[in-house]
C-alpha positions as CSV (number, residue, x, y, z in Angstrom):
1,X,3.3,7.2,6.5
2,X,5.4,4.8,4.6
3,X,4.6,2.4,1.7
4,X,6.6,-0.4,0.1
5,X,5.4,-0.2,-3.5
6,X,6.1,-3.1,-6.0
7,X,5.4,-2.9,-9.7
8,X,3.3,-6.1,-10.4
9,X,1.8,-8.0,-13.2
10,X,-1.3,-9.0,-11.2
11,X,-1.8,-9.2,-7.4
12,X,-4.5,-10.4,-5.1
13,X,-5.3,-10.6,-1.4
14,X,-7.4,-13.4,0.2
15,X,-9.1,-13.4,3.6
16,X,-10.6,-16.7,4.9
17,X,-10.5,-18.2,1.5
18,X,-12.2,-15.3,-0.2
19,X,-10.5,-13.0,-2.7
20,X,-11.2,-9.5,-1.2
21,X,-9.0,-7.5,-3.7
22,X,-7.5,-8.2,-7.0
23,X,-5.7,-6.4,-9.8
24,X,-5.1,-8.0,-13.2
25,X,-2.2,-7.0,-15.4
26,X,0.3,-4.3,-14.7
27,X,-0.2,-2.0,-11.7
28,X,1.1,-1.3,-8.2
29,X,0.9,-3.2,-5.0
30,X,1.3,-0.8,-2.1
31,X,1.8,-2.0,1.5
32,X,0.9,1.0,3.7
33,X,2.1,1.5,7.3
34,X,1.0,4.3,9.6
35,X,2.8,5.9,12.5
36,X,1.6,8.0,15.4
37,X,2.0,11.4,14.0
38,X,0.5,10.8,10.6
39,X,-2.4,12.9,9.4
40,X,-5.1,13.0,6.7
41,X,-2.8,15.5,4.8
42,X,-0.1,12.9,4.8
43,X,-2.5,10.3,3.6
44,X,-3.5,12.6,0.7
45,X,0.3,13.2,0.0
46,X,1.0,9.5,-0.1
47,X,-2.0,9.0,-2.5
48,X,-0.8,11.6,-4.9
49,X,2.7,10.1,-4.8
50,X,1.3,6.6,-5.5
51,X,-0.8,7.9,-8.3
52,X,2.0,9.8,-10.0
53,X,5.3,7.8,-9.2
54,X,6.8,6.8,-12.6
55,X,7.8,3.2,-12.0
56,X,5.7,1.4,-14.5
57,X,7.1,0.2,-17.8
58,X,8.5,3.1,-20.0
59,X,8.8,5.3,-16.8
60,X,5.0,5.8,-16.7
61,X,2.8,6.2,-13.7
62,X,-0.6,4.9,-12.8
63,X,-2.0,8.2,-13.8
64,X,-0.4,7.9,-17.2
65,X,-1.8,4.5,-18.0
66,X,-4.8,4.1,-15.7
67,X,-3.1,1.1,-14.1
68,X,-4.8,-0.2,-10.9
69,X,-3.5,-0.3,-7.4
70,X,-3.9,-2.8,-4.6
71,X,-3.5,-1.1,-1.3
72,X,-3.0,-3.2,1.8
73,X,-2.5,-2.0,5.4
74,X,0.8,-3.2,7.0
75,X,1.7,-2.2,10.5
76,X,4.8,-4.2,10.4
77,X,6.4,-1.5,8.2
78,X,7.1,0.3,11.5
79,X,8.6,-2.7,13.2
80,X,12.0,-2.2,14.7
81,X,14.3,-5.2,14.9
82,X,17.7,-3.5,15.7
83,X,17.8,-4.9,19.3
84,X,17.3,-8.6,20.2
85,X,15.5,-11.2,18.1
86,X,12.0,-9.9,18.5
87,X,10.8,-6.8,16.6
88,X,9.0,-4.1,18.5
89,X,5.9,-2.3,17.1
90,X,6.0,0.8,19.2
91,X,6.2,3.1,16.2
92,X,3.2,1.6,14.4
93,X,0.0,3.6,15.1
94,X,-2.8,1.6,16.8
95,X,-5.7,0.3,14.6
96,X,-8.1,3.1,15.6
97,X,-5.6,5.7,14.3
98,X,-4.2,3.7,11.3
99,X,-7.4,2.3,9.8
100,X,-8.9,5.7,8.9
101,X,-5.6,6.9,7.5
102,X,-5.3,3.9,5.2
103,X,-9.0,4.4,4.1
104,X,-8.0,8.1,3.5
105,X,-5.2,7.0,1.1
106,X,-7.6,4.8,-0.7
107,X,-10.3,7.6,-0.9
108,X,-7.9,10.2,-2.1
109,X,-6.6,7.7,-4.8
110,X,-10.1,7.2,-5.9
111,X,-10.8,10.9,-6.0
112,X,-7.7,11.2,-8.2
113,X,-9.4,8.7,-10.6
114,X,-7.5,5.6,-9.6
115,X,-9.0,2.0,-9.7
116,X,-8.1,0.8,-6.2
117,X,-8.6,-2.7,-4.7
118,X,-7.8,-3.3,-1.0
119,X,-7.2,-5.9,1.6
120,X,-9.2,-6.0,4.8
121,X,-7.8,-4.1,7.7
122,X,-6.6,-6.1,10.6
123,X,-7.4,-9.5,9.0
124,X,-5.0,-12.4,8.4
125,X,-4.4,-11.7,4.7
126,X,-2.7,-13.9,2.1
127,X,-1.1,-11.7,-0.5
128,X,0.0,-13.0,-3.9
129,X,1.7,-11.1,-6.7
130,X,4.0,-11.3,-9.5
131,X,6.7,-8.7,-9.0
132,X,7.5,-7.2,-12.4
133,X,11.2,-6.4,-12.8
134,X,11.5,-7.1,-9.9
135,X,10.9,-3.5,-9.0
136,X,10.2,-2.5,-5.4
137,X,10.6,1.1,-3.8
138,X,10.0,2.6,-0.4
139,X,8.0,5.9,-0.3
140,X,7.8,7.9,2.9
141,X,5.9,11.1,3.4
């Protein structure tokens, strides 16, 4: 699994004109991609990392400050554009594999005590955020 994580000062995701997930103030926006060999254990590991990574102001984590997270599925994180002009998506897990694992990341975060908002799996989403810093990291488990 991999996640592109941005420290944000507010973020939201809109589907068909409706806001389906939103965090206000400082928190993290995590775009989560799943590949073929990912497991529920890797989802739990990613959740723990997202909850504890110290990238908020003052080298704090979401667990330190109770900052919210916005988690959005993003199969394109496993795109490969090394050849030609069109990326391939062969490394991305199909929806039937990926959706339950993204849901597991969210469930594990909530189990840890996190306030988590989400996008809508497979939907055409419009994501807006204010990157704070800017600060963006790639996390792989």
